[in-house]
C-alpha positions as CSV (number, residue, x, y, z in Angstrom):
1,X,88.9,180.3,-31.4
2,X,92.3,181.0,-32.0
3,X,93.3,180.1,-35.9
4,X,95.1,183.7,-36.8
5,X,97.2,182.5,-41.2
6,X,100.3,185.1,-40.3
7,X,100.6,183.8,-36.5
8,X,100.1,180.4,-37.9
9,X,102.8,181.1,-40.6
10,X,104.7,182.0,-38.1
11,X,106.0,178.6,-36.2
12,X,106.0,177.3,-39.9
13,X,108.6,179.0,-41.0
14,X,110.1,178.4,-37.5
15,X,110.3,174.4,-37.8
16,X,112.8,173.8,-39.7
17,X,115.1,176.7,-38.4
18,X,114.0,174.9,-34.7
19,X,115.1,172.1,-35.2
20,X,118.2,172.8,-38.0
21,X,119.5,174.0,-35.1
22,X,119.1,170.8,-32.2
23,X,119.7,168.1,-35.1
24,X,122.6,169.0,-36.9
25,X,126.0,168.2,-35.7
26,X,124.2,165.9,-32.9
27,X,126.2,162.3,-32.7
28,X,124.7,158.8,-33.7
29,X,123.5,158.5,-30.8
30,X,121.7,161.2,-30.6
31,X,119.9,161.1,-33.9
32,X,119.2,157.0,-33.6
33,X,117.7,157.1,-30.5
34,X,114.1,156.2,-29.3
35,X,111.4,154.6,-27.1
36,X,111.8,151.2,-28.1
37,X,110.7,148.8,-30.4
38,X,108.0,150.1,-33.6
39,X,108.8,154.3,-32.5
40,X,110.5,157.3,-34.8
41,X,114.3,157.8,-34.2
42,X,114.3,162.0,-34.6
43,X,115.9,161.8,-38.3
44,X,112.8,159.2,-39.1
45,X,111.0,162.5,-37.9
46,X,112.6,165.0,-40.4
47,X,111.7,162.2,-43.1
48,X,107.8,161.9,-42.2
49,X,108.1,166.1,-42.1
50,X,109.2,166.2,-45.4
51,X,106.9,163.9,-46.6
52,X,104.6,166.0,-44.8
53,X,106.0,169.0,-47.4
54,X,105.9,166.2,-50.7
55,X,101.5,164.9,-50.0
56,X,99.6,165.9,-46.8
57,X,99.1,169.5,-46.1
58,X,99.3,171.2,-49.6
59,X,97.6,168.7,-52.1
60,X,95.3,168.1,-48.5
61,X,94.5,172.3,-48.8
62,X,94.3,172.6,-52.5
63,X,91.2,170.5,-51.8
64,X,89.2,172.1,-49.8
65,X,89.9,175.3,-52.5
66,X,89.2,172.8,-55.4
67,X,85.5,174.0,-56.5
68,X,83.3,171.2,-57.0
69,X,82.1,168.4,-54.6
70,X,84.5,166.3,-55.1
71,X,86.2,166.4,-51.9
72,X,88.0,163.2,-51.0
73,X,91.2,164.2,-49.6
74,X,93.5,162.7,-51.9
75,X,95.5,159.2,-49.8
76,X,99.0,159.8,-47.4
77,X,101.2,157.1,-46.5
78,X,101.7,158.7,-42.5
79,X,104.7,155.8,-42.7
80,X,106.4,156.1,-45.8
81,X,109.7,157.1,-44.8
82,X,109.3,154.1,-42.4
83,X,108.9,151.8,-45.4
84,X,110.9,154.4,-47.7
85,X,113.3,155.3,-45.8
86,X,116.2,158.4,-46.8
87,X,119.2,157.6,-46.9
88,X,120.7,161.1,-47.0
89,X,122.3,163.4,-43.8
90,X,120.7,165.6,-41.3
91,X,122.0,168.1,-43.1
92,X,120.2,167.1,-46.2
93,X,117.6,166.6,-44.6
94,X,117.0,170.1,-42.8
95,X,118.1,171.1,-46.7
96,X,114.7,169.6,-48.4
97,X,112.8,170.3,-45.2
98,X,112.9,173.7,-44.8
99,X,113.0,174.6,-48.7
100,X,109.9,172.4,-49.5
101,X,108.3,174.5,-46.4
102,X,109.2,177.7,-48.2
103,X,108.0,176.4,-51.2
104,X,105.2,175.6,-49.3
105,X,104.1,178.6,-47.5
106,X,104.7,180.5,-50.3
107,X,101.1,178.5,-51.5
108,X,99.6,179.2,-48.3
109,X,99.9,183.1,-48.7
110,X,99.5,183.0,-52.4
111,X,96.2,181.0,-52.2
112,X,94.4,182.2,-49.1
113,X,93.9,185.6,-50.5
114,X,90.0,185.5,-47.9
115,X,88.8,184.8,-44.3
116,X,85.5,182.4,-45.7
117,X,88.6,180.3,-48.0
118,X,89.5,178.9,-43.9
119,X,85.4,177.7,-43.6
120,X,85.6,175.2,-46.3
121,X,85.9,172.3,-45.9
122,X,87.0,169.2,-47.6
123,X,86.2,165.2,-46.4
124,X,89.4,163.3,-44.3
125,X,88.8,159.2,-44.9
126,X,88.6,159.1,-40.9
127,X,86.9,162.1,-39.9
128,X,84.7,163.8,-42.1
129,X,84.2,167.6,-42.7
130,X,87.3,169.2,-42.0
131,X,87.9,173.3,-42.3
132,X,90.7,174.7,-44.0
133,X,91.2,176.4,-40.5
134,X,91.4,173.1,-39.0
135,X,94.0,171.6,-41.5
136,X,96.0,174.7,-41.1
137,X,95.9,174.8,-37.2
138,X,97.0,170.7,-37.3
139,X,99.6,171.8,-39.0
140,X,101.1,174.0,-36.7
141,X,99.9,171.9,-34.3
142,X,101.4,168.9,-35.9
143,X,104.7,170.7,-36.1
144,X,104.9,171.1,-32.5
145,X,104.7,167.8,-31.8
146,X,107.0,166.0,-33.3
147,X,109.2,168.9,-31.8
148,X,108.2,167.7,-29.0
149,X,108.2,164.4,-29.6
150,X,112.2,164.6,-31.0
151,X,113.0,167.0,-27.1
152,X,111.3,163.8,-25.2
153,X,113.2,161.2,-26.7
154,X,116.4,162.9,-25.9
155,X,115.3,163.4,-22.5
156,X,114.3,160.0,-21.8
157,X,118.5,159.3,-23.4
158,X,119.4,160.3,-20.4
159,X,117.0,159.6,-17.7
160,X,118.3,156.7,-15.5
161,X,121.3,159.0,-15.6
162,X,120.4,162.1,-13.7
163,X,119.4,160.4,-10.4
164,X,117.2,161.9,-8.6
165,X,116.5,164.9,-9.6
166,X,114.2,163.2,-12.0
167,X,111.7,163.9,-9.6
168,X,111.5,167.9,-11.1
169,X,112.5,166.7,-14.6
170,X,108.8,167.3,-16.5
171,X,109.9,166.5,-19.6
172,X,110.9,162.7,-17.8
173,X,107.5,162.3,-16.9
174,X,105.5,159.4,-17.5
């Protein structure tokens, strides 16, 4: 196993700055492009990440850490940002994401003091028992997934424009 809390936090701390550098100041044509019907643009991805900071990672972490047998995760709507879209600017979104992430990392540092905690479990509605270590690892890989999603969507926008170089551009490989 490769999980290490300090290394996980290294990534979690950098995601907001990474996305801010990538997105703030871009034209709407970049921010609004997607992969077609039913897919997310960069702004929707950030809204999703904000919703996860509010309703996913920390509530589930606290559920795992609580005493007692009833450790079912609270409900989480992965598409809440679609049904209730934010009307804020990309800068405002990034400021909110950075603030929430900083607060949540502080909670993680405060609550996790013992390596034995990483083996504690909670009840995921689809997967059954999951370990705290798995939840925290998923949080990191979830960030990577959405960063790569944004980059892939941006690259796709120029697929036809790169001409024959498409053969050398791995991000455009389907």
